[in-house]
N, C-alpha and C positions, 0 to 999 in steps of 0.2 A: 474288326468292328470300327476301327478308327477311320478306315477308308470310307465306310457307310455313312459315318457321323461327320467327317470333316473332308472327305476327299472330293475331287472335282471330276465330272464326267469327262470320259475320254483320256484321263490321266493314267499313266502306268506306275505302279508302285513296286517297290522291291523289298520284302520282308526278309532280308539276309542279314545275319549277324556277322559272317565273314567276308571279307573282299579280298580277291586275288589268290585263292587258294590253287596252286599249281596242280595240274592234272597229275603230275609225276607223284605228288605227295598223296593224293586220293588212291591212285593205283598202287602205291607201296603199301599203303594201310590195307587195302582190300586184298592184295596178293599175300601178305603176311597172314591175314585172318582166314583165307581159305587155302593157305600153303601152296600157293602157285607162284613160281618164279616171276619177277618183274623184270622186263628189258627196256631200253630205250632204243627208240627208232629215230631216224632222221624225219623230218617234217615231210619230206618227199617221198618216203616210204610209208607213212601212216596209213594212207588209203588202201595200199596193197596189203599192208599187214592187218588192219582192223576192219576193211570192208568200208561200206558207205559211212560208218561213223567216225572212221579215222580223219575225214576232212576237218570235222569240228575240234578234234584234239589238237590240231595245229594252228588253230585260231587264237588270237589273243584278244578274246571278248571278255572284258572284266564286268561284273555286276556290281553295283553300288547301291546302297541304301541311303546314301547322304541325303537326297531330296526327300525321301520317305520320312527320314528322322526330322528334317527341317520343317516340312510342311504339315506333318501329322503329330509332331512331338512324340512319335514312336522310339522306344529304345529296346534293343533286343535283351533278353534275359536268360535265354537257353543256352545250353552247350553247342560250341562250334560244330562244323561239319567233321573236322577230323577227331575231335573228341567223341563224338557220336558215333562215328565209325568205329573208334577203338573200343567203345563200350561192348561191342560184339553182338548186340540185339539183331542186327541185320543177318547175322551168320549163324545164328542158333539153329539147331535141327529142329523140325517139327514134330 
């Protein structure tokens, strides 16, 4: 809503509450929730181990909502990624 009301055309906005959540942390939660062991692999081995998506795991691409917060006055109020994953709703059986 804030982007529609206050945003500028052609500008990217990031509505994220967490910044810099390591892939390893995400993998550990997912592995624990689905009872699958989590291993570390070297960056050079990521593509071989994970296939096409492995390239992205080795990238240091941080997302930030600092400009979104500044320009739109937005403040995140919801639980963060790790907390959301820990709640387990993603892993509940249908």
